[in-house]
N, C-alpha and C positions, 0 to 999 in steps of 0.2 A: 611750715606752720602747723599743719595737721597731718597725722599719719595716714589717714584715709579721708582725703578731701571729698571724694565723690560721695562717701557715706554721710558726711556732715551736711553737704549741700542737699542731698536727697532727703535727709531728716528735716531740714528747715523747710524745703519746698512742700513737704507733706505734713507740716504741722506736728512733727514728732509723732506721726502716725496716731494722733489723738489719744495717746496714752493717758490714763487717769492717774492723777496724784492727789494725795490728801495732805492738806496743810493744817497743822494743829498748833495753836499758840496764842499769843497776846495780840488781840485785835485793837486797833485804835483809829480814830478819825484824824486825818491830817488836814488842817486848814492852812491856807496861804493867803495872806493879805499883801497884794502887790502895789507898788507905787514908785514914784520918783523922789529923789532927795536933792533939794536945791539950796537949802539954808539950815541954819542951826536955830533951835528954839530960843526965844528971848527969855523964857521962863527957867530954863536949865540947860546945861551944856550937852544937849542931845539933838540928833538930827530930826527934822520934821519930814515924815513920809506922807506925801500927798497920795492918798489911795486912788488907784485907777480901776482895780478889779479885785475880786475875791474868788477863791476856788477851794474845793474840797475833794479829797480822795482817800482811799484806804491806806492806812499805815501799818507798820509792824507785820504781823502774819498776813494781814489783808493785802499788803503790798507784795508779799511773796506770791499770794494767790493771783493777783492781777498780772504780775510778770509772767507766771506760768500760763495764764489764760491767753495773754497776748502772743505767747509762743505757739499757741495752737493746741495745748493740752486740755483735756477734760479735768476740771478742778473742783474739788469739794473742800470746804473749810469748816473747822470746828474750833470754837473758842467762846469767850464770854463778851457780851455787851451789856450796857445798863438798860434799864427800862426807861428810856428817855428819847427825845427827838434825835440826838446825835447817833444813838444806836440804830434808829430807824433809817437815817440817811446813810449810815455806813453799810447796812445790809443792802439798801437799794443800789448803792454804787457798785457793790460786788455782783449783785444779781444782774445789773445792766451789762456788766462785762462778761456774763456767762458763767460766773462762779456759783456753784450750788451752796446755799447757805442754810439748809435745813438743820445742820449740825451745830448751829450757833445757839448758845444758851443765854437766856436773860438772867443775869445775876447781879444784884446790887442796883444802886440808884443812878450811877453815873458811868457813862462810857468814857474811857480814856481819850482825851482830845489834846492834840498839840497844835497850837496856832503859831505860825512863823510869819514874822513881819519882814518883807523883802523890799529893800530899797535898791532899785536897779536889779543887778544880779547878786547883791550882797545881802545875806541874812543879818538883820539888825537886832532882832529880839525873838525869843521863843516863850510862849505862854503855855504852861501845862495844867490840865485839869484832870485829876485822877484820884481814885480811891486805892490805897495801898493794902487795905485789909484783905485777908484771904476770903475766898468765897465760902459759902456754907457747904457742909458735907454733902447734902443732897444735890447741890449744883455740880459738884465734882462727879458724883455718880451719874448724873444726867449727861455730863460731858463725855465720860467714858462710854456710856451706852451709845451715844451718837458716833463716837469713834469706831466702836465695834460694828455698828451697822454699816458704816461706810466701807470698812475693811472687808466685811463679809461679802459685800457686793463686788469686790475686786478692785484693787489698786496696784499700780506698778511701782510706786514709791511713796514714802511718807516723809514730810518735812516737819521738824519741830522748830518753830520760830519763837525763841525765848527772849522776851524783853523785860523779864523780871516784874511783870505786872500781876502775877498770881495764877494764870491759867495752867502753867506747866509745873505743878507741884511734884514733889518727889514720887508720890504714889502714882500720879498720872503718867509721868515719864517711864517709870519702871514697868507699869502695866502695859503701856503702849509698845515699848521696845520688846517686851516678852511676847506680846501678841504677834508682832511683825516677824520676830525670829521664828516663831512656830510656822509661819506661812512663807518664810524665805523672802520677805519684802524688805528691800533696803530702806534704812532710816538715816536721814541726813539732819544734823542738828546745828543750828546757829545758836551758840550757848550764851549764857550770862552768868555772872558771879565767879567765884573762885573754887566752888565745889562742884566738880563735874561728875561725881559719883552717880548722880541720878540718871546720867546718860549711858551708863555701862551697857555694853552690848550693841550700841548703835553702830551702823556701818561707817559713818564718817562724822567728824566734828569740823566746823568751819569758823574758828575764832579769828578775830582780827589781831593785829600786832599787840595792841595794848592789853587785850583780854588774855592772850597767851602769856605775855610777860608777867602779868599779875598772878596767873595760875602757877607758872613755873618759877616765880620769884626771880625773874631775869632782870637785872639792873642795867646790863649793857645793851645798847641798841644793835649789837653785832648779830648778823643773820645766823651765823653758826650756833650761837647760844639759843636763839629762838627755835632753830631746827631741833636742837637737842631737847629743849623743853617740849616741843611738839611730839617728838618720838616717845618721850616719857608719858605724855598724856595718851597717845595712841596705845601704847603697851598696857598702861594701867586700865584703860577702858575696854580693851579687847577690840578696838576699832580696826577696820581695814586700812583706813588712811585718815590723815588730818590735812585739811587744806587751809592754810593761813592766808588771810587777806592782808596785804602789806601796803594798802593805799596807793600812792604814786609809784611804788616799787613793784606792783603786780601781785603775784601769788607765789606761795611755796607749797608744793605737794610733797607730803611726807608719808612714805610707805615703809614696811619692814625692810631694813637694809639699804634704803635709798631715799634721797631727797632731791627735788628738782625745783629750781627757781624759774618762774615764768614771768618775764618782764611785762610791765603794763603796756597797753597799746593805746591809751587815751591820748588825743592830741590837745584838746582844750578841756580844762576842768572848771566847771561853773559851780557845781554843788555835789557833794558826796553823799547827801541824804539818801538813804535807802540802797546804796550800792551793794551792801552785803546781802540784802534781800534779792537783788537781781542775780548775784553770784550763785546763791544756793538754789534759786529757782531754775536757772539755766543748767546748773550741775545736775540736779535731780532729773530735769527733762532729758538731758543727754543720756544719762545712765538708764533711765526708764525706757528710752527709745532704742537701747542696744548699742550706743556708741562705745568705742573703747574709752576707758577712763581718761587716758591722756588727752584724747580729742574732746571729751566732755569738759575737762578742766580748761582747755584752751578756749573752748567756746564760751565758757563762763567768764573767763578773763576778758574776752572780746566784748561780751555783753556789758560788763562793768565799764569798759572803756567807752562804750556808746552812752550809757546812762549818766555818767558823771559829766557829760557834755551838755546836760539839760538842767534847767533850773527847777528846784523843788523836788518833791517826791515824784518819781517818774518810772516808767517801764520801758522795756526795749521790745521792739517788734521784729518779727522774722525778716521782713524786707530790709530793715536796718542792718541786721546781721549779715544778710546776703550781700548787701552793698559793702559792708566792712570787710568781708572776706575777699570780694573782688578787688577792693583797694589794697588790702594786705597782699594779695597774690601779685598785683602789679608792682608793689614795693619790693616784694621778695625777688621777683625777676630782676628788677633794677639792682638790688643788692648783690645778686650773684655775679653781675658783670662788673668787674673791678680792675683797677690799675694794679701794677705789680706791687707797689708799696702797700696798698690796701690788702692785697692777697697775702703778702708775707706776714702781716699781723694776724690774719685768720689762721694761717698755717701754724704759726707759733701757738695760738690758742688751742687748735685741734690737737697738736702734738702734746701739749700739756695735759690733755684729757686722755692721752694714750691711744689716739686714733692714727691709723695707718693712712698715709697720703699716697694717692695714685695720680698719675699724669698721663695724658695722651694729647695728641695734637692733630690738626688737619684743617682743610678748607671748609668742609661741611657745606658745600654749595648745593642748593636745592635738596634739603634734608629728606631722606627717604628711609624705607624700612630697614635697609642694610645698615645705615648709620645708627638708627635707634637700637637695633639688636646689638651692634658692635659696642655701643656705649653702655648698654645694660650689662654685657659681659665684662667690660672693663671695670665697671663699678663694683661688680661682684668680687673683684680682686683686692679691694681696698675699702676703708671706712669712708673716705672722702675722695671724690674724683674731680680733678682740675682739668679743664680742657683749654689747651693753647690754640687760639683761633688765628689763622693767617689773615692779615689785613687785606684790604682790596689791592693795595700796591703789591703786596707779597704774592697774592694769587695771580695777578697779571704777569708777574715775572716768571712764575712757575708754569702757568697754563695758557698764556697768550692773551692778547688784547680783548678777546671776546668774553673773558671771564673776570670776575665772578658774575653769575646771573643775578644773584641776590647780594645787596650791599652788606658790609660787615656788621652794621648796627642791627639789621634785621636778622642776619644769621646768628648773632649773639643772643638776641631775644628768644629765638626759637630753641636754641640749645639750652638756655637758662630755664625754659619751661619744662624741660625733661627732669623727672624726679631722679634720674640716674646721675645728673650733673650737679655738682655742688658749687662750682665756681667757673667762670669763663674769663680769660684774659687774652686780649688781642695783642699780637706781636707783628712787627714790620719786617723782621729779618727773614732770610730765606729758610733758616732752620730755627728750631726752638732751643738751641743749646744754651743760650743765655738764660732763658726761663728755667731750664732744668737745673743749671748750676746754682741759680738763686733759690729755687724752691727745695731742691734736694729731695725729691720724692722717694719713698721706699719702694714703689712699684712703678715701672715704666711700661705702658701698654701700647702695642701696635698690632696691625692686622697680620694675618698669616701669609699675606702676599709678600711680606718682608722676611729676611733672615736676620738673625741677631746681629751679625757683623755689619748689616746695612742700617741698623736702627740708630738714628742720631741720639747720642746721650747714653747709649747702652754701657759703654766702658765706664763713664763717669758714675752712673747709678750703681753699678756693681762695685766700684771702688769704695763707696761708703756703706757697703753691706746690703744694698737694695737688690731687686731682682727684675728681670725683663720677662714680660709675658706676651706671647703672640697668640691672639685669639682668632678663631676661625671666622671667615667672612661669609655672608649670605651670597650664594651664587646668583649671578645674573642681575645684581643690583649695583648700579653706578650712576653718578650724575651725568657722565658723558653719554651713557646709553639712553637715559631719560631725555636728554636734550636732543639727541639724534632722532629718537622716535617722534618727538614733538615736531621737529623740522620736517621729517618725512611726511607726516600726516598733514601738516600745513601745506606742503607742496601738492600733495595728492588732492587736497580739497580745492 
């Protein structure tokens, strides 16, 4: 799941080390009117929503800011609100969440407000109140001055949240990107429209599928076509990467010379409102805190999976991400333990990606340092390492009625928890020759206490061009020795 899981968990537990980010963009007030639907109106063929409650939160760039604040970052926001009660409430909501709002400029008479009518978990209607006219020149100057003040005080990342409501004019975008490039501050852009030239020089662009298709004039829903369009955008803008949000299909990370599809992790989808805001907030947080890009992207994907399970404009909290990681790790361990049929499908996929398959086998009863070191060395010989695990019946036949100490299900889970192990398959036979012939590994690994002529499957592996590797063992480490010492101490006690 993550390349450096420990770093991700540490980052979450410490609130991304309270890094400061600046969010600049279109601020809006999101109102939700909640109720139930039980009948159709006699006046028109529309449902009647019986109102039970109302709520307000920050939308647009404000939702990005709230997401970042809930992740533990120090957050400042710059943008426009109207000189009206909606603007007052919007600023108060963000301030209450710990977001610094001194960079917000009062411009125009009306704050952009979106009111969503929710019947049950279904959005029935949306009402928009907004002024589409550009702000006055002096308002843009005040906005840029606020941005310069926040940047001068030090930020680890800047997010541009563009909802095409006027705050991010071409001049503002270009001035902001230039300012950040001078100071080596990464800039992440959630874009709008089909002209991305205003974002030139930004670190990353995060369009959704429809936005990228429009910019790249992609008519086919094919992922390869979208990736090609994303690479063209990345190249034209001089961005380090493009991250495409694909809805229920997850994310696509596009970098020079490579593209990776990250599948979605959501289990239940109630509402996708604001999911893109969560993605860019988590991405910027991860990069600002020093996570590897791949891990920051996966964390953003996980955050989106959590937030779409909530109704209305919502944020994700660090505790929710930690819970999601724990659940994901449990699923990952479960997925590593597979039947032979399942395994052969994975092997075919791994080979199609040019990966070298390694195989080793054993009882691995009472896993110890010698086992762990041995498996690390075995994994170094291949891209993927499969472990054939002797079943309880097989172990008893080989080692006697007192073994194994640990049942096969628990031995499999412990092996699956090792990063050096990519798959575990249990076998009942006395030898793994049937597994070896089915998998046809390119590398067969055993310990140096064997000679090649005694390794089961060595002849077969070499017959299809594979190789046999005998890795050194850690001296003084064995399950039998550990069991004997335990028994001796128990008797002595």
